[in-house]
Z-matrix of the N, CA and C atoms (Angstrom, degrees):
N
C 1 1.455
C 2 1.506 1 108.06
N 3 1.346 2 118.02 1 135.96
C 4 1.469 3 125.16 2 -175.35
C 5 1.513 4 112.95 3 -58.70
N 6 1.345 5 115.81 4 -50.34
C 7 1.485 6 118.04 5 -171.85
C 8 1.574 7 112.27 6 -71.79
N 9 1.319 8 117.88 7 -27.46
C 10 1.438 9 118.28 8 174.42
C 11 1.521 10 113.48 9 -74.47
N 12 1.339 11 116.50 10 -29.72
C 13 1.467 12 120.23 11 176.11
C 14 1.524 13 112.12 12 -69.94
N 15 1.357 14 114.51 13 -39.55
C 16 1.483 15 119.24 14 -179.60
C 17 1.455 16 115.26 15 -86.12
N 18 1.330 17 116.04 16 -14.13
C 19 1.469 18 119.53 17 -176.81
C 20 1.505 19 114.10 18 66.73
N 21 1.312 20 117.05 19 21.96
C 22 1.466 21 123.46 20 171.44
C 23 1.508 22 104.47 21 -107.62
N 24 1.300 23 121.14 22 109.91
C 25 1.467 24 122.52 23 -172.20
C 26 1.519 25 113.75 24 -60.33
N 27 1.313 26 122.27 25 -28.59
C 28 1.402 27 123.98 26 -176.11
C 29 1.537 28 114.70 27 -108.61
N 30 1.339 29 118.08 28 9.61
C 31 1.440 30 121.92 29 -178.53
C 32 1.517 31 110.18 30 -66.75
N 33 1.395 32 117.06 31 132.67
C 34 1.433 33 121.60 32 -179.02
C 35 1.533 34 106.86 33 -119.39
N 36 1.359 35 116.83 34 -32.99
C 37 1.469 36 121.45 35 -178.84
C 38 1.522 37 111.25 36 -140.85
N 39 1.313 38 113.60 37 149.77
C 40 1.506 39 120.37 38 172.01
C 41 1.528 40 105.96 39 -128.32
N 42 1.326 41 116.70 40 138.54
C 43 1.458 42 121.82 41 175.33
C 44 1.542 43 108.18 42 -128.89
N 45 1.327 44 113.16 43 144.41
C 46 1.448 45 118.32 44 175.36
C 47 1.513 46 105.80 45 -110.01
N 48 1.330 47 114.34 46 128.77
C 49 1.470 48 120.10 47 178.81
C 50 1.505 49 109.89 48 -121.13
N 51 1.395 50 113.75 49 122.99
C 52 1.478 51 118.54 50 -178.32
C 53 1.563 52 103.08 51 -113.81
N 54 1.377 53 112.88 52 129.02
C 55 1.442 54 116.89 53 -178.79
C 56 1.516 55 109.91 54 -143.33
N 57 1.412 56 114.66 55 145.24
C 58 1.506 57 115.74 56 177.81
C 59 1.560 58 108.65 57 -74.40
N 60 1.291 59 114.99 58 149.17
C 61 1.480 60 123.23 59 178.49
C 62 1.525 61 106.74 60 -128.39
N 63 1.309 62 117.54 61 121.24
C 64 1.415 63 122.14 62 -179.40
C 65 1.501 64 108.15 63 -92.88
N 66 1.266 65 119.65 64 123.66
C 67 1.482 66 127.78 65 176.68
C 68 1.519 67 105.05 66 -99.89
N 69 1.380 68 116.53 67 98.73
C 70 1.427 69 121.78 68 -171.65
C 71 1.581 70 110.19 69 -62.17
N 72 1.329 71 115.30 70 -45.47
C 73 1.470 72 118.43 71 -175.83
C 74 1.476 73 114.18 72 -60.26
N 75 1.382 74 116.22 73 -31.34
C 76 1.471 75 123.11 74 -179.44
C 77 1.559 76 111.14 75 -97.06
N 78 1.253 77 116.38 76 -10.37
C 79 1.551 78 121.76 77 -177.17
C 80 1.508 79 107.63 78 54.81
N 81 1.359 80 113.91 79 48.95
C 82 1.507 81 120.27 80 -173.65
C 83 1.542 82 106.41 81 -137.78
N 84 1.352 83 114.27 82 143.87
C 85 1.409 84 118.00 83 172.32
C 86 1.539 85 110.43 84 -114.87
N 87 1.333 86 118.52 85 133.35
C 88 1.366 87 123.62 86 175.41
C 89 1.497 88 111.87 87 -117.76
N 90 1.357 89 116.68 88 167.67
C 91 1.464 90 119.56 89 -179.50
C 92 1.500 91 106.53 90 -107.70
N 93 1.332 92 115.12 91 125.10
C 94 1.485 93 122.19 92 -175.53
C 95 1.567 94 105.39 93 -105.44
N 96 1.289 95 115.22 94 136.27
C 97 1.467 96 119.02 95 174.69
C 98 1.559 97 110.33 96 -119.00
N 99 1.303 98 117.54 97 126.22
C 100 1.454 99 122.16 98 179.63
C 101 1.531 100 108.35 99 -129.38
N 102 1.291 101 115.82 100 154.07
C 103 1.474 102 120.90 101 -179.21
C 104 1.525 103 107.39 102 -120.81
N 105 1.312 104 112.39 103 136.11
C 106 1.402 105 122.95 104 175.72
C 107 1.525 106 111.74 105 -102.26
N 108 1.314 107 119.70 106 130.43
C 109 1.452 108 121.19 107 175.67
C 110 1.555 109 107.99 108 -122.45
N 111 1.307 110 118.98 109 129.39
C 112 1.449 111 121.19 110 -175.46
C 113 1.478 112 109.42 111 -139.03
N 114 1.300 113 114.79 112 154.13
C 115 1.473 114 121.88 113 172.26
C 116 1.546 115 112.07 114 -86.94
N 117 1.358 116 115.67 115 -7.45
C 118 1.498 117 117.70 116 175.05
C 119 1.465 118 114.29 117 -68.78
N 120 1.279 119 115.45 118 128.87
C 121 1.557 120 117.97 119 178.12
C 122 1.565 121 106.73 120 -74.54
N 123 1.298 122 114.64 121 168.69
C 124 1.440 123 122.36 122 177.05
C 125 1.575 124 110.68 123 -59.73
N 126 1.359 125 113.49 124 -35.93
C 127 1.507 126 116.97 125 177.81
C 128 1.528 127 111.84 126 -66.41
N 129 1.326 128 115.67 127 -28.90
C 130 1.477 129 122.22 128 177.55
C 131 1.495 130 115.42 129 -80.72
N 132 1.297 131 114.33 130 -33.54
C 133 1.460 132 118.31 131 -175.54
C 134 1.595 133 108.44 132 -153.89
N 135 1.342 134 112.54 133 119.70
C 136 1.510 135 115.79 134 179.42
C 137 1.457 136 107.52 135 -80.60
N 138 1.364 137 119.79 136 171.11
C 139 1.406 138 122.05 137 178.27
C 140 1.544 139 112.03 138 -55.26
N 141 1.349 140 119.40 139 -40.58
C 142 1.414 141 120.96 140 179.66
C 143 1.510 142 111.20 141 -63.51
N 144 1.359 143 116.40 142 -37.71
C 145 1.455 144 117.71 143 178.52
C 146 1.498 145 114.54 144 -70.38
N 147 1.336 146 116.57 145 -30.69
C 148 1.479 147 120.09 146 174.46
C 149 1.438 148 109.07 147 -65.35
N 150 1.340 149 121.89 148 -40.82
C 151 1.460 150 123.27 149 -179.61
C 152 1.555 151 109.40 150 -65.75
N 153 1.364 152 116.26 151 -37.07
C 154 1.516 153 118.77 152 177.18
C 155 1.477 154 110.34 153 -66.16
N 156 1.366 155 120.75 154 -41.64
C 157 1.414 156 122.72 155 178.49
C 158 1.545 157 109.86 156 -61.58
N 159 1.359 158 116.66 157 -39.89
C 160 1.391 159 120.06 158 178.93
C 161 1.515 160 111.06 159 -65.37
N 162 1.286 161 117.82 160 -41.90
C 163 1.476 162 120.05 161 178.07
C 164 1.461 163 111.44 162 -64.80
N 165 1.267 164 118.70 163 -37.47
C 166 1.497 165 123.33 164 178.96
C 167 1.514 166 112.37 165 -63.45
N 168 1.378 167 113.06 166 -38.13
C 169 1.475 168 117.59 167 177.74
C 170 1.589 169 110.52 168 -63.18
N 171 1.348 170 115.20 169 -37.23
C 172 1.449 171 118.09 170 -175.64
C 173 1.545 172 110.51 171 -78.20
N 174 1.288 173 120.24 172 -23.07
C 175 1.446 174 123.62 173 172.33
C 176 1.558 175 106.94 174 -61.44
N 177 1.265 176 117.55 175 -45.53
C 178 1.442 177 121.41 176 -179.53
C 179 1.469 178 111.78 177 -68.89
N 180 1.376 179 116.61 178 -42.32
C 181 1.494 180 121.72 179 174.83
C 182 1.524 181 112.55 180 -58.64
N 183 1.287 182 116.38 181 -37.29
C 184 1.456 183 119.38 182 -176.95
C 185 1.496 184 111.01 183 -62.87
N 186 1.349 185 118.46 184 -41.41
C 187 1.474 186 122.23 185 177.64
C 188 1.551 187 107.59 186 -67.26
N 189 1.294 188 119.77 187 -44.87
C 190 1.444 189 123.59 188 178.72
C 191 1.487 190 109.18 189 -56.36
N 192 1.358 191 117.83 190 -46.72
C 193 1.486 192 121.15 191 -179.12
C 194 1.520 193 109.92 192 -59.82
N 195 1.297 194 120.59 193 -42.63
C 196 1.422 195 119.20 194 178.06
C 197 1.535 196 112.13 195 -64.23
N 198 1.319 197 115.19 196 -43.92
C 199 1.518 198 118.82 197 177.43
C 200 1.494 199 109.10 198 -60.40
N 201 1.301 200 122.17 199 -43.36
C 202 1.433 201 122.60 200 -179.78
C 203 1.481 202 114.94 201 -66.12
N 204 1.367 203 112.93 202 -43.23
C 205 1.497 204 119.16 203 179.43
C 206 1.469 205 112.94 204 -66.57
N 207 1.316 206 116.64 205 -48.28
C 208 1.517 207 122.54 206 -174.87
C 209 1.500 208 110.06 207 -79.93
N 210 1.295 209 121.64 208 -37.84
C 211 1.485 210 123.17 209 -173.65
C 212 1.534 211 114.79 210 -110.92
N 213 1.384 212 116.16 211 -1.35
C 214 1.469 213 120.14 212 -177.40
C 215 1.531 214 109.04 213 55.01
N 216 1.300 215 116.42 214 42.12
C 217 1.475 216 123.32 215 -171.84
C 218 1.529 217 111.85 216 -58.91
N 219 1.332 218 119.84 217 -36.72
C 220 1.476 219 121.53 218 -174.90
C 221 1.509 220 110.81 219 -62.69
N 222 1.298 221 119.15 220 -26.08
C 223 1.460 222 121.27 221 -176.46
C 224 1.610 223 112.26 222 -94.81
N 225 1.380 224 113.01 223 4.18
C 226 1.456 225 114.12 224 -179.13
C 227 1.513 226 111.92 225 -69.57
N 228 1.267 227 116.08 226 134.68
C 229 1.527 228 119.68 227 -170.79
C 230 1.569 229 110.15 228 -97.14
N 231 1.309 230 120.25 229 5.46
C 232 1.441 231 120.52 230 177.10
C 233 1.497 232 113.11 231 -64.40
N 234 1.320 233 117.86 232 120.91
C 235 1.493 234 122.16 233 -172.90
C 236 1.488 235 111.38 234 -132.22
N 237 1.282 236 121.24 235 -11.46
C 238 1.504 237 121.22 236 -169.08
C 239 1.584 238 109.35 237 -96.04
N 240 1.283 239 114.23 238 142.76
C 241 1.433 240 121.24 239 174.61
C 242 1.514 241 113.94 240 52.83
N 243 1.332 242 112.77 241 -125.62
C 244 1.508 243 120.63 242 -178.47
C 245 1.513 244 111.81 243 -103.66
N 246 1.310 245 116.39 244 15.88
C 247 1.518 246 119.80 245 -175.32
C 248 1.558 247 109.51 246 -56.07
N 249 1.307 248 119.28 247 -48.52
C 250 1.480 249 120.79 248 -175.81
C 251 1.470 250 110.52 249 -58.61
N 252 1.353 251 115.08 250 -46.00
C 253 1.501 252 121.43 251 -175.77
C 254 1.513 253 107.11 252 -65.11
N 255 1.313 254 115.76 253 -47.79
C 256 1.531 255 120.56 254 -177.40
C 257 1.575 256 109.99 255 -60.38
N 258 1.345 257 116.45 256 -42.22
C 259 1.440 258 118.36 257 178.70
C 260 1.517 259 111.27 258 -67.76
N 261 1.310 260 118.09 259 -37.49
C 262 1.474 261 119.58 260 177.77
C 263 1.496 262 111.15 261 -63.37
N 264 1.338 263 116.43 262 -38.52
C 265 1.489 264 120.54 263 179.15
C 266 1.507 265 109.38 264 -63.84
N 267 1.356 266 116.87 265 -44.10
C 268 1.431 267 119.83 266 -177.44
C 269 1.533 268 109.32 267 -67.88
N 270 1.288 269 118.58 268 -37.98
C 271 1.469 270 120.47 269 176.95
C 272 1.615 271 110.57 270 -65.30
N 273 1.323 272 116.95 271 -41.69
C 274 1.406 273 121.79 272 176.04
C 275 1.526 274 111.82 273 -60.61
N 276 1.356 275 114.37 274 -39.51
C 277 1.477 276 118.09 275 179.07
C 278 1.521 277 110.24 276 -64.96
N 279 1.344 278 115.99 277 -44.23
C 280 1.431 279 120.77 278 -179.63
C 281 1.507 280 111.80 279 -59.42
N 282 1.347 281 115.41 280 -46.99
C 283 1.437 282 120.72 281 -179.82
C 284 1.483 283 111.04 282 -64.56
N 285 1.342 284 119.98 283 -38.63
C 286 1.474 285 123.73 284 -179.50
C 287 1.542 286 108.59 285 -66.20
N 288 1.334 287 119.44 286 -44.41
C 289 1.494 288 121.98 287 176.80
C 290 1.441 289 110.98 288 -58.22
N 291 1.382 290 120.61 289 -46.58
C 292 1.393 291 122.73 290 -176.19
C 293 1.528 292 109.36 291 -66.16
N 294 1.333 293 118.09 292 -40.27
C 295 1.431 294 118.57 293 179.96
C 296 1.522 295 114.72 294 -70.41
N 297 1.278 296 115.91 295 -31.41
C 298 1.491 297 120.69 296 171.25
C 299 1.521 298 111.28 297 -61.92
N 300 1.281 299 116.09 298 -30.42
C 301 1.470 300 120.88 299 179.56
C 302 1.533 301 108.63 300 -90.65
N 303 1.293 302 118.88 301 17.00
C 304 1.452 303 125.24 302 177.52
C 305 1.541 304 116.43 303 58.59
N 306 1.327 305 113.29 304 30.33
C 307 1.470 306 119.99 305 176.05
C 308 1.578 307 107.07 306 -91.75
N 309 1.317 308 116.46 307 106.59
C 310 1.433 309 120.23 308 -174.89
C 311 1.479 310 113.20 309 -84.80
N 312 1.328 311 119.29 310 -27.48
C 313 1.463 312 124.80 311 178.97
C 314 1.540 313 106.87 312 -94.96
N 315 1.318 314 118.58 313 88.39
C 316 1.441 315 122.35 314 -175.26
C 317 1.504 316 111.89 315 -60.26
N 318 1.341 317 116.32 316 -45.59
C 319 1.465 318 118.98 317 -176.38
C 320 1.495 319 110.65 318 -64.04
N 321 1.341 320 120.44 319 -37.24
C 322 1.505 321 123.49 320 177.81
C 323 1.519 322 109.12 321 -67.67
N 324 1.284 323 117.09 322 -43.63
C 325 1.457 324 120.22 323 175.81
C 326 1.501 325 113.41 324 -59.08
N 327 1.359 326 118.22 325 -40.98
C 328 1.477 327 119.62 326 -179.80
C 329 1.550 328 108.21 327 -70.95
N 330 1.329 329 120.37 328 -34.89
C 331 1.485 330 117.54 329 176.04
C 332 1.493 331 111.67 330 -66.72
N 333 1.302 332 120.00 331 -33.98
C 334 1.416 333 124.68 332 179.04
C 335 1.591 334 110.34 333 -66.72
N 336 1.305 335 114.21 334 -44.26
C 337 1.424 336 120.71 335 178.34
C 338 1.526 337 113.26 336 -68.52
N 339 1.352 338 115.84 337 -36.15
C 340 1.454 339 117.97 338 176.03
C 341 1.569 340 113.62 339 -68.58
N 342 1.315 341 113.61 340 -26.81
C 343 1.505 342 117.74 341 178.04
C 344 1.514 343 112.82 342 -73.00
N 345 1.319 344 116.10 343 -27.55
C 346 1.457 345 121.03 344 -176.84
C 347 1.531 346 109.29 345 -139.39
N 348 1.319 347 118.17 346 92.74
C 349 1.433 348 121.09 347 -173.09
C 350 1.543 349 114.28 348 -62.89
N 351 1.342 350 116.58 349 -20.26
C 352 1.453 351 119.14 350 179.14
C 353 1.550 352 110.39 351 -69.30
N 354 1.335 353 117.32 352 -24.67
C 355 1.416 354 121.44 353 176.82
C 356 1.580 355 110.78 354 -61.59
N 357 1.310 356 114.88 355 -34.10
C 358 1.445 357 117.03 356 -179.87
C 359 1.504 358 111.49 357 -56.53
N 360 1.294 359 116.33 358 -46.52
C 361 1.463 360 122.80 359 176.05
C 362 1.491 361 112.43 360 -58.31
N 363 1.271 362 117.90 361 -41.89
C 364 1.487 363 121.58 362 178.96
C 365 1.526 364 109.72 363 -67.25
N 366 1.315 365 117.05 364 -41.66
C 367 1.483 366 119.32 365 178.02
C 368 1.511 367 110.56 366 -62.34
N 369 1.270 368 118.69 367 -42.07
C 370 1.444 369 121.40 368 179.19
C 371 1.567 370 113.31 369 -84.07
N 372 1.368 371 114.18 370 2.77
C 373 1.501 372 120.59 371 177.15
C 374 1.490 373 113.06 372 57.18
N 375 1.348 374 113.86 373 43.37
C 376 1.513 375 118.88 374 177.78
C 377 1.516 376 111.74 375 -106.42
C-alpha cells in the first residue's frame, strides 16, 4: 500500500517532476527533481491536473518571493487586525504599478523611488 510505504497516512498519489533550472549567475543549467505527494486519488486528479496544481502553486509563490525580496515581508511585525492583509494589498499594488510601467527589477525600482520621493508622484501620474 502506497501510504504505508511513504509513511504519509493520507497519501494517494506520488509524482516525480524533473525540470531544468537555469542559474543565470553561473550561466549553467541543472536538472532538478522534486516529488509531489497528494491525498487526491487518480479519479480526483489526473497526472496532468497534478502538474497544473503544482504550477498554480508556484505562480503564487513567485509573487510572494517578489514581496519578500523587495519588501522583506517575512520580517514584517504587523500582527493586529487586518494589518497583514492591508500591507500585502499595498505591496501587490506597488508591484503591479511597477510592472505596468515595464520595470522588471522591482527591488531596484523601489530603491530608486525611495531615493527621490518626487518620482513616486510621477510614476502615479499625480
